[in-house]
C-alpha positions, 0 to 999 in steps of 0.5 A, a space after each residue: 519871305 514874310 517880310 513886309 507882307 500885307 493882307 490880300 485886302 490891302 494890296 489894292 492900296 498899294 502904289 506899285 510904281 517903282 521909285 525914280 532912280 537915285 541920281 547916284 545910279 546914273 553916276 556909277 553906271 557906265 555905258 561900254 562901247 565894247 564889253 561882254 554881254 550882260 549876264 542875267 540870272 533868275 531863280 528860286 530860293 530853294 530847290 527842295 520843293 515837293 510842290 514842283 514834282 509833276 510841274 517841273 520835276 518828273 513824277 517820282 522825283 526823290 528829294 535827293 534828286 531835286 537839285 539835278 533837275 533844278 539846275 536844268 530849269 534855272 540858271 541860279 539860285 538864292 541859297 537861303 539853307 546856307 543861313 543855317 550853316 553848312 559844311 565844305 563837303 556839302 557844298 562841294 557835292 552841290 557844285 559837282 551837280 551844277 552845269 557850267 554857268 549856273 550860280 549859287 548865291 549863298 546867304 551868310 551864316 546867321 551866326 554872323 548876321 544874327 547872332 554876332 551882328 557882325 561884331 567878333 565875326 571874323 573867324 566864322 566869316 573866314 569859314 563861311 568864305 572858305 566854305 562857299 569858295 568850294 563853289 568855284 566858278 559856280 559861285 555867284 553873288 553872296 548875300 548878307 541879310 542883317 535883321 530888322 532891328 539892325 539900325 543905322 546906329 550900327 554904321 560903324 559895325 557895318 563898315 568895320 565888317 566890310 573891311 574884313 571882306 575881299 574886294 574880289 568876291 561879289 557880295 550884296 547886303 540886305 538891310 531892312 530897317 527903315 532908317 537906312 532909306 528914309 533918312 537922307 543923311 544916313 543914306 548919303 553915308 551908307 550908299 557911297 560907303 558901300 560903293 567904296 568897298 565894292 559891295 551891292 545893296 539888295 533891292 527888296 521888292 515887297 508890298 509893305 515896305 516900299 522904302 526898301 526899293 531904294 533904286 540907288 546902285 553902287 556898281 554894275 551889279 543888282 540883286 533883286 529879291 521879288 515877294 510876290 502874292 501867288 500870281 495876284 495881277 500885281 505880280 505881273 504888273 510889278 515884273 513888267 515894271 522891273 523888266 523896264 527898269 532893268 532894261 534901262 539900266 543895262 542901256 546905262 551899263 549894268 552888267 549883272 542881274 540876279 532876280 530871285 523870286 519868293 511866293 507865299 505858296 512856292 507852287 507859283 515861284 517857277 511860274 513867276 520866274 518864267 514870266 520874268 525870263 519871258 518878259 526880259 527876253 522880249 524886251 532886251 532880245 535875249 534867249 535866256 532859257 526858260 524853265 520847262 513845265 511838265 503840266 502847262 496848265 
């Protein structure tokens, strides 16, 4: 994920502190005295990484076998490949290879988000939802990433699209234009509107766009996309901060967490996920399985 990327020489100038929560976040999170335990999901954006052979995939693993090994290391995947389209039979095949509890989080087709830009997209959206329904119980939160130049002037288009989406399918929306976050008038219309349609707003943590860390939840689920710098010391500092924040939100009533890691060199992504899982386990007393590394060095 190159969105918001800075040069290495600029990293020391970044304020890595997480912003304060918007007051609405406390309002939408309701502590539950008796409820199901929170669900924490963490993973990568793709399973087809040759760099992981000899690291988490056994030596000699073939491309077609990558998913079979991936599901034994992580409990979720941010499925970016669906952005380019896929077929029902392919999704059915992926679902058969997943273990119980594993979650696929497919990205909406680019024909919906980038070509049609949500307008006149009813038919292709119906097709997307129909195909992704083949994941069955392994379907997690689907996410709709809109282009950088999708501005607040498109608020009506965004709301019209929200109206055609089912209420009972978890969906998170990633907006990237600064105007959605820096203009309080816009934000005060956007977030309550998304909450009214039971949709989440993706939090994108990337060095050059700290405004996207909006800290304004619209419900009891959060979808975080973390863009690191190949295990630069700031990666660990930022994950530590997220663990503390998530622990706080869980105490306030947060029920579902998706945390997906990206690195410029994907060799380091499993290590990033492992550090997050290790840290959240220690901070919250969880026992979420962590990836198993072949070469610990």
